[in-house]
The first five atom37 places (N, CA, C, CB, O) and aatype in JSON, in Angstrom:
{
  "aatype": [20, 20, 20, 20, 20, 20, 20, 20, 20, 20, 20, 20, 20, 20, 20, 20, 20, 20, 20, 20, 20, 20, 20, 20, 20, 20, 20, 20, 20, 20, 20, 20, 20, 20, 20, 20, 20, 20, 20, 20, 20, 20, 20, 20, 20, 20, 20, 20, 20, 20, 20, 20, 20, 20, 20, 20, 20, 20, 20, 20, 20, 20, 20, 20, 20, 20, 20, 20, 20, 20, 20, 20, 20, 20, 20, 20, 20, 20, 20, 20, 20, 20, 20, 20, 20, 20, 20, 20, 20, 20, 20, 20, 20, 20, 20, 20, 20, 20, 20, 20, 20, 20, 20, 20, 20, 20, 20, 20, 20, 20, 20, 20, 20],
  "atom_mask": [
    [1, 1, 1, 1, 1],
    [1, 1, 1, 1, 1],
    [1, 1, 1, 1, 1],
    [1, 1, 1, 1, 1],
    [1, 1, 1, 1, 1],
    [1, 1, 1, 1, 1],
    [1, 1, 1, 1, 1],
    [1, 1, 1, 1, 1],
    [1, 1, 1, 1, 1],
    [1, 1, 1, 1, 1],
    [1, 1, 1, 1, 1],
    [1, 1, 1, 1, 1],
    [1, 1, 1, 1, 1],
    [1, 1, 1, 1, 1],
    [1, 1, 1, 1, 1],
    [1, 1, 1, 1, 1],
    [1, 1, 1, 1, 1],
    [1, 1, 1, 1, 1],
    [1, 1, 1, 1, 1],
    [1, 1, 1, 1, 1],
    [1, 1, 1, 1, 1],
    [1, 1, 1, 1, 1],
    [1, 1, 1, 1, 1],
    [1, 1, 1, 1, 1],
    [1, 1, 1, 1, 1],
    [1, 1, 1, 1, 1],
    [1, 1, 1, 1, 1],
    [1, 1, 1, 1, 1],
    [1, 1, 1, 1, 1],
    [1, 1, 1, 1, 1],
    [1, 1, 1, 1, 1],
    [1, 1, 1, 1, 1],
    [1, 1, 1, 1, 1],
    [1, 1, 1, 1, 1],
    [1, 1, 1, 1, 1],
    [1, 1, 1, 1, 1],
    [1, 1, 1, 1, 1],
    [1, 1, 1, 1, 1],
    [1, 1, 1, 1, 1],
    [1, 1, 1, 1, 1],
    [1, 1, 1, 1, 1],
    [1, 1, 1, 1, 1],
    [1, 1, 1, 1, 1],
    [1, 1, 1, 1, 1],
    [1, 1, 1, 1, 1],
    [1, 1, 1, 1, 1],
    [1, 1, 1, 1, 1],
    [1, 1, 1, 1, 1],
    [1, 1, 1, 1, 1],
    [1, 1, 1, 1, 1],
    [1, 1, 1, 1, 1],
    [1, 1, 1, 1, 1],
    [1, 1, 1, 1, 1],
    [1, 1, 1, 1, 1],
    [1, 1, 1, 1, 1],
    [1, 1, 1, 1, 1],
    [1, 1, 1, 1, 1],
    [1, 1, 1, 1, 1],
    [1, 1, 1, 1, 1],
    [1, 1, 1, 1, 1],
    [1, 1, 1, 1, 1],
    [1, 1, 1, 1, 1],
    [1, 1, 1, 1, 1],
    [1, 1, 1, 1, 1],
    [1, 1, 1, 1, 1],
    [1, 1, 1, 1, 1],
    [1, 1, 1, 1, 1],
    [1, 1, 1, 1, 1],
    [1, 1, 1, 1, 1],
    [1, 1, 1, 1, 1],
    [1, 1, 1, 1, 1],
    [1, 1, 1, 1, 1],
    [1, 1, 1, 1, 1],
    [1, 1, 1, 1, 1],
    [1, 1, 1, 1, 1],
    [1, 1, 1, 1, 1],
    [1, 1, 1, 1, 1],
    [1, 1, 1, 1, 1],
    [1, 1, 1, 1, 1],
    [1, 1, 1, 1, 1],
    [1, 1, 1, 1, 1],
    [1, 1, 1, 1, 1],
    [1, 1, 1, 1, 1],
    [1, 1, 1, 1, 1],
    [1, 1, 1, 1, 1],
    [1, 1, 1, 1, 1],
    [1, 1, 1, 1, 1],
    [1, 1, 1, 1, 1],
    [1, 1, 1, 1, 1],
    [1, 1, 1, 1, 1],
    [1, 1, 1, 1, 1],
    [1, 1, 1, 1, 1],
    [1, 1, 1, 1, 1],
    [1, 1, 1, 1, 1],
    [1, 1, 1, 1, 1],
    [1, 1, 1, 1, 1],
    [1, 1, 1, 1, 1],
    [1, 1, 1, 1, 1],
    [1, 1, 1, 1, 1],
    [1, 1, 1, 1, 1],
    [1, 1, 1, 1, 1],
    [1, 1, 1, 1, 1],
    [1, 1, 1, 1, 1],
    [1, 1, 1, 1, 1],
    [1, 1, 1, 1, 1],
    [1, 1, 1, 1, 1],
    [1, 1, 1, 1, 1],
    [1, 1, 1, 1, 1],
    [1, 1, 1, 1, 1],
    [1, 1, 1, 1, 1],
    [1, 1, 1, 1, 1],
    [1, 1, 1, 1, 1],
    [1, 1, 1, 1, 1]
  ],
  "atom_positions": [
    [[1.42, -0.92, 0.01], [0.08, 0.23, -0.19], [0.96, 1.29, 0.07], [-1.46, 0.2, 0.99], [1.72, 1.66, 0.98]],
    [[0.53, 1.73, -1.29], [1.93, 3.06, -1.56], [1.46, 4.91, -2.21], [3.2, 2.21, -3.24], [1.49, 5.43, -3.32]],
    [[1.11, 5.33, -0.95], [-0.64, 6.32, -0.83], [1.1, 7.6, -0.99], [-2.39, 6.22, 1.64], [2.21, 7.63, -0.46]],
    [[0.14, 8.67, -2.3], [0.93, 10.33, -2.34], [0.4, 10.92, -3.36], [2.63, 10.46, -2.6], [0.66, 11.34, -4.49]],
    [[-0.59, 10.81, -2.45], [-2.18, 11.78, -2.99], [-2.95, 11.93, -2.03], [-3.27, 11.12, -4.13], [-3.03, 11.12, -1.1]],
    [[-3.77, 13.26, -2.15], [-4.22, 13.26, -0.24], [-4.84, 11.77, -0.6], [-5.79, 14.83, 0.64], [-4.79, 11.04, -1.58]],
    [[-5.65, 11.67, 1.14], [-5.97, 10.54, 1.28], [-6.46, 10.21, 3.24], [-4.61, 9.76, 0.58], [-5.88, 10.74, 4.18]],
    [[-7.36, 9.45, 3.33], [-8.01, 9.32, 4.77], [-7.86, 7.15, 4.66], [-10.29, 10.34, 4.8], [-8.53, 6.34, 4.02]],
    [[-6.67, 6.94, 5.63], [-7.01, 5.37, 5.96], [-6.62, 5.37, 7.11], [-6.35, 4.17, 5.17], [-5.91, 6.3, 7.52]],
    [[-7.22, 3.66, 8.42], [-7.45, 3.38, 8.81], [-5.73, 2.85, 9.12], [-8.58, 3.09, 8.51], [-4.78, 2.57, 8.39]],
    [[-6.02, 2.89, 10.94], [-4.88, 1.96, 11.14], [-5.18, 0.52, 11.61], [-4.0, 2.55, 12.11], [-4.54, -0.38, 12.15]],
    [[-5.75, 0.61, 11.4], [-6.19, -1.13, 11.11], [-6.42, -1.41, 9.08], [-8.33, -1.48, 12.21], [-6.01, -2.35, 8.39]],
    [[-7.05, -0.47, 8.76], [-6.34, -0.85, 7.23], [-5.01, -1.23, 6.6], [-6.45, 0.07, 6.55], [-4.74, -2.01, 5.69]],
    [[-3.8, 0.01, 7.8], [-2.69, -0.44, 7.68], [-2.29, -1.57, 7.75], [-2.17, -0.01, 8.21], [-1.83, -2.27, 6.85]],
    [[-2.49, -1.85, 9.08], [-2.42, -2.82, 9.72], [-2.71, -3.76, 9.36], [-2.77, -2.76, 10.49], [-2.04, -4.53, 10.05]],
    [[-3.63, -4.67, 8.33], [-4.16, -6.03, 7.36], [-3.53, -5.45, 6.28], [-5.98, -6.43, 7.06], [-3.46, -6.3, 5.39]],
    [[-2.87, -4.06, 5.83], [-1.91, -5.05, 3.7], [-0.9, -4.78, 5.31], [-1.32, -3.62, 0.89], [-1.19, -3.63, 5.67]],
    [[-0.27, -5.17, 5.94], [1.29, -4.85, 6.73], [1.15, -6.26, 7.15], [1.52, -3.47, 8.2], [2.2, -6.89, 7.27]],
    [[0.08, -6.84, 7.37], [0.69, -8.67, 7.57], [0.01, -9.0, 5.97], [-0.35, -10.01, 9.39], [-0.15, -10.18, 5.66]],
    [[-0.24, -8.28, 5.31], [-0.33, -9.47, 4.18], [0.32, -9.61, 2.95], [-1.49, -9.57, 3.75], [0.19, -10.22, 1.89]],
    [[1.84, -8.03, 4.0], [3.01, -8.2, 3.22], [3.64, -9.16, 3.58], [3.8, -7.25, 3.17], [4.28, -9.8, 2.74]],
    [[3.64, -9.47, 4.76], [3.87, -10.36, 6.13], [5.32, -9.75, 6.71], [3.99, -12.27, 5.77], [6.03, -10.46, 7.42]],
    [[5.71, -8.3, 6.33], [6.72, -7.85, 7.04], [6.16, -6.73, 8.64], [7.63, -7.02, 5.78], [5.01, -6.3, 8.75]],
    [[7.07, -6.53, 9.5], [7.2, -5.95, 10.78], [6.48, -4.33, 10.69], [8.9, -5.96, 11.18], [5.76, -3.91, 11.59]],
    [[6.82, -3.49, 9.38], [7.02, -2.28, 8.98], [5.99, -1.97, 7.86], [8.41, -2.12, 8.6], [5.77, -3.05, 7.32]],
    [[5.41, -1.22, 7.39], [4.24, -1.01, 5.97], [4.7, 0.53, 6.21], [2.02, -1.51, 6.13], [4.45, 1.32, 7.12]],
    [[5.61, 0.64, 4.8], [5.35, 2.09, 4.36], [4.66, 2.05, 3.87], [5.99, 2.84, 3.78], [4.3, 1.0, 3.35]],
    [[3.84, 3.55, 3.66], [2.69, 4.48, 2.69], [2.67, 5.18, 2.41], [1.8, 4.79, 2.74], [2.15, 5.43, 1.32]],
    [[3.23, 6.13, 3.2], [2.98, 7.4, 2.24], [4.62, 7.52, 1.98], [2.08, 9.0, 3.06], [5.48, 6.8, 2.49]],
    [[4.88, 8.84, 0.88], [7.15, 8.64, 0.63], [6.49, 9.67, 0.02], [8.57, 7.07, -0.48], [5.3, 9.68, -0.28]],
    [[7.76, 11.06, -0.24], [7.59, 12.13, -0.33], [8.45, 13.23, -0.41], [7.02, 12.18, 0.3], [8.47, 13.94, 0.59]],
    [[9.07, 13.49, -1.22], [11.01, 13.9, -0.82], [11.37, 14.09, 0.39], [11.67, 15.31, -1.37], [12.38, 13.7, 0.99]],
    [[9.9, 15.12, 0.94], [10.46, 15.24, 2.37], [9.67, 15.13, 3.35], [11.04, 16.34, 2.63], [9.07, 15.96, 4.03]],
    [[9.77, 13.17, 3.36], [8.81, 12.58, 4.25], [8.16, 11.03, 3.87], [7.69, 13.62, 4.33], [7.48, 10.83, 2.87]],
    [[8.5, 10.08, 4.79], [7.68, 8.98, 4.88], [7.41, 9.04, 5.43], [7.71, 8.07, 4.82], [7.61, 9.99, 6.19]],
    [[6.38, 7.71, 5.73], [5.7, 7.51, 6.92], [4.86, 5.92, 6.78], [4.65, 8.9, 7.15], [4.14, 5.77, 5.79]],
    [[4.96, 4.95, 7.64], [4.88, 3.74, 8.0], [4.37, 3.25, 9.35], [5.96, 3.36, 7.81], [4.48, 3.89, 10.39]],
    [[3.85, 2.16, 9.25], [3.44, 1.48, 10.1], [4.45, 0.76, 10.78], [2.57, 0.82, 9.65], [5.25, 0.01, 10.22]],
    [[4.4, 1.05, 12.38], [5.23, -1.09, 12.21], [5.27, -1.43, 13.91], [7.83, -1.29, 11.31], [5.55, -0.64, 14.8]],
    [[4.87, -2.97, 14.05], [4.29, -3.92, 14.76], [4.97, -4.3, 14.67], [3.38, -4.5, 14.72], [5.56, -4.51, 13.61]],
    [[5.3, -4.66, 15.83], [5.99, -5.91, 17.27], [4.84, -6.65, 18.01], [6.92, -4.96, 18.83], [3.78, -6.23, 18.49]],
    [[5.43, -7.97, 17.93], [4.76, -8.23, 18.75], [4.67, -8.46, 20.13], [4.53, -8.74, 18.39], [3.93, -7.49, 20.29]],
    [[4.83, -9.11, 21.76], [4.56, -8.35, 22.46], [5.65, -9.33, 23.56], [2.93, -8.01, 22.6], [4.92, -9.66, 24.49]],
    [[6.62, -9.72, 23.74], [7.86, -10.91, 23.81], [8.98, -10.55, 22.12], [6.81, -13.04, 23.74], [9.87, -11.39, 22.01]],
    [[8.97, -9.99, 21.5], [9.47, -9.53, 20.05], [10.61, -8.89, 20.79], [8.39, -8.43, 18.94], [10.72, -8.34, 21.88]],
    [[11.54, -9.2, 19.66], [13.24, -8.68, 19.34], [12.51, -7.83, 18.62], [14.66, -9.69, 18.5], [11.3, -7.86, 18.45]],
    [[13.5, -6.87, 18.07], [13.39, -5.13, 17.79], [14.9, -5.52, 16.24], [14.14, -3.58, 19.96], [16.11, -5.63, 16.49]],
    [[14.35, -5.63, 15.04], [15.35, -6.66, 14.36], [16.13, -4.56, 13.68], [14.25, -8.47, 12.65], [16.84, -4.5, 12.68]],
    [[15.73, -3.2, 14.52], [15.95, -2.51, 13.94], [17.21, -1.75, 13.19], [15.44, -2.21, 14.42], [16.87, -1.99, 12.03]],
    [[18.21, -1.13, 13.09], [19.29, -0.3, 12.81], [18.93, 1.61, 13.12], [19.64, -0.73, 11.1], [17.77, 2.01, 13.09]],
    [[19.74, 2.27, 13.3], [20.19, 2.88, 13.34], [19.65, 3.98, 11.52], [21.4, 2.16, 13.87], [20.14, 3.54, 10.48]],
    [[18.82, 5.11, 11.45], [18.48, 5.22, 10.07], [19.48, 6.92, 10.68], [16.35, 5.04, 9.35], [19.91, 7.54, 11.65]],
    [[19.29, 6.86, 8.88], [20.41, 8.17, 8.25], [19.26, 9.66, 8.82], [20.7, 8.05, 5.73], [19.61, 10.84, 8.93]],
    [[17.59, 8.95, 9.13], [16.35, 10.17, 9.08], [15.96, 10.87, 10.59], [14.77, 9.39, 8.47], [16.21, 9.93, 11.34]],
    [[15.64, 11.64, 11.19], [15.21, 11.9, 12.07], [13.93, 11.54, 11.69], [15.53, 12.99, 12.49], [13.11, 11.89, 10.85]],
    [[14.08, 10.26, 13.12], [11.93, 9.73, 13.04], [11.07, 10.36, 14.35], [11.54, 7.41, 13.33], [11.48, 10.84, 15.41]],
    [[9.98, 10.19, 13.93], [8.96, 10.73, 14.83], [7.66, 9.34, 14.9], [8.33, 12.43, 14.07], [6.81, 8.93, 14.1]],
    [[8.14, 8.9, 16.51], [7.79, 7.63, 16.78], [6.19, 8.21, 16.99], [8.71, 6.8, 18.12], [6.17, 9.42, 17.22]],
    [[4.44, 7.35, 16.94], [3.6, 7.64, 18.01], [2.86, 6.66, 17.76], [2.96, 8.92, 18.16], [2.37, 6.37, 16.67]],
    [[2.73, 6.01, 18.98], [2.1, 4.52, 19.81], [1.17, 5.11, 19.67], [2.4, 3.86, 21.38], [0.87, 6.28, 19.9]],
    [[0.43, 3.89, 19.08], [-0.96, 4.18, 19.0], [-1.35, 2.23, 20.13], [-1.64, 4.46, 16.7], [-2.06, 1.5, 20.82]],
    [[-0.82, 2.36, 19.82], [-1.33, 1.16, 21.15], [-0.73, 0.35, 21.44], [-2.36, 0.38, 21.09], [0.29, 0.35, 20.77]],
    [[-0.8, -1.18, 22.79], [0.59, -1.5, 23.36], [1.68, -1.57, 24.75], [1.02, -0.87, 22.78], [1.22, -1.21, 25.84]],
    [[2.66, -1.88, 24.69], [2.97, -0.65, 25.94], [4.62, -2.13, 25.9], [1.21, -0.36, 28.11], [4.96, -3.3, 25.72]],
    [[4.85, -1.3, 26.1], [6.92, -1.63, 25.65], [7.73, -0.65, 26.77], [7.61, -0.78, 23.46], [7.35, 0.18, 27.59]],
    [[8.78, -1.07, 26.45], [10.32, 0.11, 26.45], [10.77, 0.79, 25.25], [11.77, -0.65, 26.81], [9.78, 0.86, 24.52]],
    [[11.6, 1.22, 24.79], [12.53, 1.99, 23.89], [14.05, 2.53, 24.85], [11.53, 3.46, 23.24], [14.17, 3.34, 25.76]],
    [[15.06, 1.61, 24.11], [16.58, 2.55, 24.55], [16.15, 3.09, 22.68], [18.84, 1.25, 25.09], [15.54, 2.88, 21.63]],
    [[17.06, 3.89, 23.47], [17.4, 5.43, 22.66], [19.41, 5.78, 23.23], [15.83, 7.19, 23.62], [19.7, 6.45, 24.22]],
    [[20.28, 5.25, 22.45], [21.75, 5.14, 23.42], [21.29, 4.6, 24.17], [22.58, 6.28, 24.06], [20.38, 3.82, 23.88]],
    [[21.63, 4.73, 25.22], [22.42, 3.95, 26.55], [20.61, 4.29, 27.41], [24.49, 5.1, 27.49], [20.32, 3.74, 28.47]],
    [[19.85, 5.07, 26.82], [19.12, 5.14, 28.15], [18.03, 4.85, 27.35], [19.1, 6.52, 29.16], [18.19, 4.94, 26.14]],
    [[16.15, 4.28, 28.12], [15.78, 3.25, 28.63], [14.79, 4.13, 28.82], [16.48, 2.44, 29.6], [14.91, 4.92, 29.76]],
    [[13.1, 4.18, 27.6], [12.22, 5.42, 28.32], [10.41, 3.97, 27.56], [12.65, 8.06, 27.08], [10.38, 3.53, 26.41]],
    [[9.4, 3.68, 28.57], [8.14, 3.26, 28.78], [7.23, 4.2, 27.44], [7.7, 3.61, 30.53], [7.06, 5.4, 27.2]],
    [[6.92, 3.27, 26.97], [6.18, 4.26, 25.96], [4.66, 2.72, 26.37], [7.25, 4.58, 23.62], [4.57, 1.59, 26.84]],
    [[3.9, 3.7, 25.82], [2.32, 2.94, 25.77], [1.45, 3.94, 25.38], [1.69, 2.3, 27.25], [1.38, 5.08, 25.85]],
    [[0.64, 3.32, 24.31], [-0.64, 3.82, 23.93], [-0.84, 5.47, 23.9], [-1.61, 3.21, 24.91], [-1.75, 6.13, 24.39]],
    [[0.6, 6.01, 22.95], [-0.09, 7.33, 23.32], [1.03, 8.4, 23.64], [-1.12, 7.14, 24.65], [1.1, 9.52, 24.14]],
    [[1.7, 7.65, 23.21], [3.3, 7.79, 23.92], [4.02, 9.07, 22.32], [4.48, 5.38, 24.06], [3.31, 9.41, 21.38]],
    [[5.07, 9.36, 22.45], [5.67, 10.32, 20.93], [6.91, 10.22, 21.94], [4.87, 12.37, 20.24], [7.21, 10.61, 23.07]],
    [[7.4, 9.56, 20.98], [8.73, 9.47, 20.87], [9.8, 9.8, 19.51], [8.81, 8.24, 21.23], [9.72, 9.23, 18.43]],
    [[10.91, 11.02, 19.92], [11.31, 11.18, 18.5], [13.07, 10.79, 18.77], [10.88, 13.01, 17.79], [13.67, 10.68, 19.84]],
    [[13.44, 10.68, 17.72], [14.89, 10.11, 17.77], [16.21, 10.61, 16.77], [14.68, 8.62, 17.47], [16.31, 9.93, 15.75]],
    [[16.95, 11.41, 16.88], [17.42, 12.21, 15.87], [18.2, 10.77, 14.88], [18.56, 13.62, 16.59], [18.21, 9.6, 15.28]],
    [[18.7, 11.19, 13.76], [19.39, 11.11, 12.72], [20.65, 9.79, 13.8], [19.95, 12.97, 12.01], [21.47, 10.11, 14.66]],
    [[20.29, 8.31, 13.26], [22.11, 8.3, 12.83], [22.21, 7.51, 14.48], [23.29, 10.49, 12.53], [23.24, 6.98, 14.9]],
    [[20.78, 7.59, 15.31], [21.23, 7.36, 17.19], [20.24, 6.0, 17.01], [20.52, 8.99, 18.85], [19.16, 5.66, 16.54]],
    [[21.54, 5.43, 17.8], [21.08, 3.53, 18.28], [19.42, 3.79, 18.81], [22.39, 2.64, 20.17], [18.99, 4.66, 19.56]],
    [[18.63, 2.58, 18.06], [17.74, 2.87, 19.57], [17.09, 1.3, 18.65], [16.34, 4.94, 19.99], [17.27, 0.79, 17.54]],
    [[16.39, 1.01, 19.76], [15.02, -0.14, 20.42], [14.15, -0.31, 21.06], [15.08, -0.88, 20.91], [13.99, 0.09, 22.21]],
    [[13.17, -1.18, 20.17], [11.62, -1.53, 22.01], [12.2, -2.72, 21.89], [9.12, -1.6, 21.92], [12.6, -3.54, 21.07]],
    [[12.09, -2.51, 22.96], [11.65, -3.93, 23.19], [11.56, -4.11, 25.09], [13.0, -5.12, 22.32], [11.52, -3.06, 25.73]],
    [[11.51, -5.57, 25.93], [10.87, -5.02, 26.39], [9.1, -5.3, 26.68], [11.3, -4.2, 25.81], [8.3, -4.98, 27.56]],
    [[9.06, -6.03, 25.48], [7.3, -5.32, 24.87], [6.33, -6.06, 25.84], [6.69, -5.86, 22.85], [6.82, -7.14, 26.19]],
    [[5.07, -5.8, 26.42], [5.21, -6.48, 26.93], [2.79, -6.96, 26.71], [6.37, -5.91, 28.34], [1.88, -7.5, 27.33]],
    [[3.17, -5.96, 24.99], [1.55, -5.46, 25.08], [1.67, -5.5, 23.39], [1.06, -3.57, 26.05], [2.68, -4.81, 23.52]],
    [[1.59, -5.62, 22.35], [1.43, -5.88, 20.79], [1.84, -3.91, 20.88], [-0.67, -6.73, 19.97], [1.32, -3.08, 21.63]],
    [[3.04, -3.7, 19.72], [3.6, -2.54, 19.73], [3.22, -1.67, 18.56], [4.92, -2.73, 19.82], [4.09, -1.15, 17.86]],
    [[1.58, -1.46, 18.29], [1.66, -0.92, 16.74], [1.89, 0.76, 16.66], [0.09, -1.32, 15.89], [1.43, 1.71, 17.3]],
    [[3.16, 0.57, 15.16], [4.41, 2.87, 15.98], [3.66, 3.2, 14.7], [7.41, 3.44, 15.89], [3.77, 2.4, 13.77]],
    [[3.19, 3.86, 14.61], [3.05, 5.21, 13.1], [4.68, 5.68, 13.15], [1.63, 7.16, 13.54], [5.21, 6.04, 14.2]],
    [[5.1, 5.63, 12.38], [6.16, 5.99, 11.97], [6.12, 7.37, 11.09], [6.64, 4.88, 11.36], [5.17, 7.7, 10.37]],
    [[7.41, 8.16, 11.29], [7.2, 9.45, 10.36], [8.84, 9.55, 11.06], [5.61, 10.93, 10.69], [9.3, 9.78, 12.18]],
    [[9.66, 9.06, 9.05], [11.42, 9.69, 9.22], [10.99, 11.27, 8.36], [13.14, 8.35, 7.99], [9.92, 11.71, 7.94]],
    [[12.31, 11.77, 8.37], [11.99, 13.36, 8.12], [13.93, 13.2, 7.4], [11.45, 14.77, 10.13], [15.07, 12.93, 7.79]],
    [[13.42, 13.47, 6.56], [13.52, 13.5, 5.63], [13.23, 11.69, 4.73], [14.74, 14.27, 5.69], [13.67, 10.74, 5.37]],
    [[12.62, 11.42, 3.52], [11.86, 10.56, 3.84], [13.22, 10.0, 3.95], [10.64, 10.08, 3.03], [14.37, 10.43, 3.8]],
    [[12.3, 8.1, 4.48], [14.1, 6.75, 4.67], [14.21, 6.88, 3.45], [14.12, 4.64, 5.21], [13.45, 7.11, 2.52]],
    [[15.43, 6.68, 3.6], [16.82, 5.79, 2.89], [16.98, 7.65, 2.08], [16.33, 3.7, 1.33], [18.01, 7.84, 1.44]],
    [[16.38, 8.35, 2.14], [17.53, 9.87, 1.98], [18.17, 10.36, 2.4], [17.42, 10.8, 1.9], [19.01, 10.95, 1.73]],
    [[18.17, 10.43, 4.24], [19.18, 10.92, 4.66], [20.93, 9.87, 4.86], [18.51, 11.46, 5.91], [21.44, 8.75, 4.92]],
    [[21.28, 12.16, 4.91], [22.68, 11.19, 4.95], [23.39, 10.09, 6.03], [23.66, 12.1, 4.88], [24.46, 9.54, 5.74]]
  ]
}
């Protein structure tokens, strides 16, 4: 599912498309200035991501766990907003309830230096 025009979509629709794709992350929007996707990690899952060349904002739609940014752990839950600067080491861990996370990259993922 790739959207690049005006749109309205539900998180549930994105989640279904992500599941059908068989991936943890589904990018659904890409323009030069930013990209956005849905990232889902089941309770107890390991987060395989590595640092990105772009700044990121995560919005936790549902779930509960922790994120480590650098060497600091932060508790996250539905409603948490997280900023991770470009190239910062980070990953979610200690996931107690499935995390459903809206991710925004600026600029678009893969465009950062």
